[in-house]
N, C-alpha and C positions, 0 to 999 in steps of 0.2 A: 601923764606918764602911762597909766593903764591903757588909755586909748591907743597910744603909740605902740605899746607892747602887743596889744591885741591885733593891730594891723600887721605886725611883723611875725605873727605866729602862724603855724600850720592851721589848716582849715578846722581840724577837730578842736584845738584849743580856742581858736577864734570863735567858734560857735558856742563852746562851753562858757567862755566869758560872757557872751551875750545872754545865754540861758540863765546864768547865775545872777544876772542883774548888775554886773560890774559896770557895764557901759550901756548907753542908750542909742548910739548911732554907729553902725559899723558897715563896712563894705560886705555885701552878701557874697560869700565864696561860691555859691551855686549859680547866681545870676549875674554877678558883677555889678549889680545895682547897690543902692544904699538903703540899709534898714534904718528908718528914722524913728521907729517906735519899738520899745521893748515888748516882748510877749509878757503881758501882765497876768496876775492871778485872775483878774476879771475875765480876760479872754479865755484862759484855760478853763475856768468854771463854765462859761457859756459853751465852749466846745465840748466839754464833757457831757453837758445836758443834751446838746444836739445829738451826740453819739448815742446816748441812752435812748432818747425818744425815737431816733431812726431805727435802731436795732430792735427795740420793743415792738415796732410796727410790723415786723415780719410775721408775727403770729396772726395779726389781723389780716394782712394781705394774703398770706398763703391759705388761711382757713376759708377764704372765699374765691380763691383762684380757680377759674374754670366754671364757676356757677354763680357769678355775681349778677345783680341787676344793672342793666346798662341803659343810659338815656343819652340823647343828643342835646348839647347846649346850643345857645343862639348862634354861635359861630360854626355849628356843625361838627365841633369836636366832641369826642366821647367822654362821658363821665360815668363812673360806677358808684354803687353804694360804698364800696371799699375805699374809694378816694375820700369820701366824706368821713368815714369812720377813722381812717388813718389821720386825716387832717384834724379831726376833733381831738384825737388822742394827743397829738403834738401840741395843739393850742392849749389844751388843759395843762400840760406840763409847763409851758411857757408862762401862762397866767399865774400858776402857783408859785413859780420861782422868781419871776420878774414882772410883777403886775404893772410896772411903769414903762414897760417896753411895748413898742408897736409891733404889728404884724402885717405882712402882705402875703396872701395865700392865693393859690390858683383858683380854688373853689370858693363859692359864696360863703361868707362868714355868717353863721347862724347866730352868733353872739358877739357881734362887732362892738357892742357897747362895753364889753369887758376890757377893751384895749384903747389906749390913746391914739390919736391920729398919727400917721406915719411921718408927717412933717413936723409934728410937735415933740415927739420923743427923740432922745439922743440915739437910742438903739432901735433897730427894726429887724425882726426876724422874717426872712423870705422863704416861703415853703412851697414845694411841689410834693404833695403827698405820695402820688404815684406818677412818676415821669415815665411815659411809655404805656399810657392807658390803653391804647389800641392793641398793643401786644398783650397786655394783661387780660383785656376783655375777650381776646381771641384764643386764649390759652397758650400763648407763646411766652415761655419763661425768660424774658429779658425786660426788666423794668427796675426802677430804683426809687428811692426817696431822697429828696434833696432839701437840705436846710442850710441857709446862709444867714449870717448875722452881719448887719451893716451898722457902722458908726457914722451917722450923718451922711449916709450914702456910700461909705467906703467899706468894702468887705474886710472883716477882721476874723471871722471864723467860718468854716465851711465843712459840710459833711455830705457825701454822696454814698448811699448804701444800696448795693445790689442784693436783693433778698434771696435769690435762688442759689447762688454759689457763695453767698456771704462775703462779698468783697466790700470792705469798708475803706473809703478814701476820705482823708481828713487833712485840714490845714488850719493853722492859726497864723495871724499876721506876725512875721518875724520868726516863726517856728518851723518853717519848712512844710513839706507835704509828705504824707505817708499812705501806704496801702497795707491794711491789717497790721499796723504798727511798724512796718519797715519803711525807711525813707525811700522816696522815689524821685526821679528826675526825668525831664523830657529827654528825648533821644534825637540827636542830629543824625539824619540818615546820610551816609556817605554817597557821593556821586556814583551812579551805576547800580545802586541798590534800589529795590522797590520801596515806595512810600505808601503806607496804608492810610487812606483818607476816610474820615467819617463824613458822610454826606447827608444832606437833609432829605426829608420826604416831600417837601412842598414842591409844587409844579409851577411856581411863578416864573415869569419869563427869564429873569436874571439867573435863577438857580438852574433852570433847564439849559441855558446857553453855557454856563460855566461847566456844568457836569458833562455836557456833550464834548467839550474840549478836553476835560480831564480823562474821560473814559477812553478817548482816542489817543491820549499821550502815553507812549511807552514809559514804564517805570512808575506810573500812578495806578494804584489798585484801590477801588472804591468799596466801602463797607457802610452798612446802615444797621445799627443795633436797635433803633426805635426809641432811643432815649438820649436827648441832647446832653443831659447831665452826665450820663455814663460816657458819652463821647469825649467830653471834656476831661473826665477822670482818666480815661484810657490814654489821652494825649499826655497827661501829667505823668503817667507811669511808664510811658514809652511804648505801650501796646499799639497805639495809633500814632502816626507821624503828624497828623493835622486833623482839624475838623472845621468845616464851614457850615454856617446856617444863616439863612436870610430872614426867617420869621420867628426867631427865638423871642421869648418873653423873659421878664426879669426873674421869675421863679425858676425858669429853665437853667439860668446861668449864674445866679448870685453866689452859690457855693462854688461852682466850677471855676469861675474867674479866679478866685483866690487859690484854689488847688493848683491850677495851671501856673500862675505867676510864682507861687511859692516853690514850685518844682522847676523853676528856671525858664518857663515858657513865656511867650508873648501872646497877648490877645488884643485885637484891634477891631475897629469897624471895617467896612468894605473899602474905606479910603485910607486906611493905615493909621487912624487916630486911636490911641490907646483906649481900650474899654475896660477900665479898672475901677470905675466908680459909677454910681447911679443917681439920677435926679428923681427923688421920691415924690416930687410935686407933679410929675408927668403921669399920664394915664398908664396904668400897669399893663394894659393890653397893647401898648405900642410895640411895634417890631424893633428888635435890637439885633441887626445883622452883625455877625462876627466871624473872624478867622483866628483860630488858636493853633499854635505849633511851636516847636523849637525855633529859636530866632532865625537861623539860616533857611530852614524849610519855609518859615513864614514869609520871608522876603521873596523867595522864589514864587510861591503861590499867590502872594498879594499882587504881583504884576499881572498875572492872568485874570484875577478878579477885577482889577482896575480897568482892563480893556472893556469889560461889560458894564462899567458904570460911567464910561465916558464916550462910547461910540454910538450911543443911541439905541443899543439893543437891550439895555437893562430895563 
């Protein structure tokens, strides 16, 4: 009876019943999909911890902004002492609250023995301590901390925090997405209006060919803020119409995937297969190409991406 009542109620009541725990499976009024899991106290607690750890990291990151020690990793990507300090702070908080949870972090773990294997534990925290390290190391104030929590590979909580302007993007499974506490939703861009696209920095053949087409197409306006996690958060809030990336890693997108989907967006690989869960048995350095956008914008852009994955130019 309650389930029937909920399905027939306005969106506000519909969500209120869900949040009160009256029902466990409802049509999501934001996305049209089905919410099959209630937001539980456990998810809320993990999300609260992720928010605290991400926001606490601001003092560490900003105290060394512009004068941090920088080194190159084996893949020629940049890492700073601040990356390690922020990551250590986050890992310490996780270990203290959830010693039976696994972690997957961008930088090398100095105390990996403190955590179970990521395929052994039910929950795995995926961390990018400073996403946008090149910006950070160069003194460009556009970078973020990304923390996602996976339940057997499925995102259930996500936080992306931009430290310079204090933008906090959060999502919990079945709880929707928010920016600084205000609910957000992806934006379908009407025909004839410009679509702002978040684009990658990589110069692989596929990305270059796609971007060449997009730059030349009227109505598509390209932007790069230097942080994949922020790009995803901006799509969720409607600030960007879409984001594409060819060489993303799990720590770049584990939080953003949930934030986008909870905001009504769609995220897939370059072939259109939904990218809403992760295989934690795979190498964490594996590329995870994706396109994220509002559903109609996604369909439009996916066609142009597919041309470059099937005609030999990818």
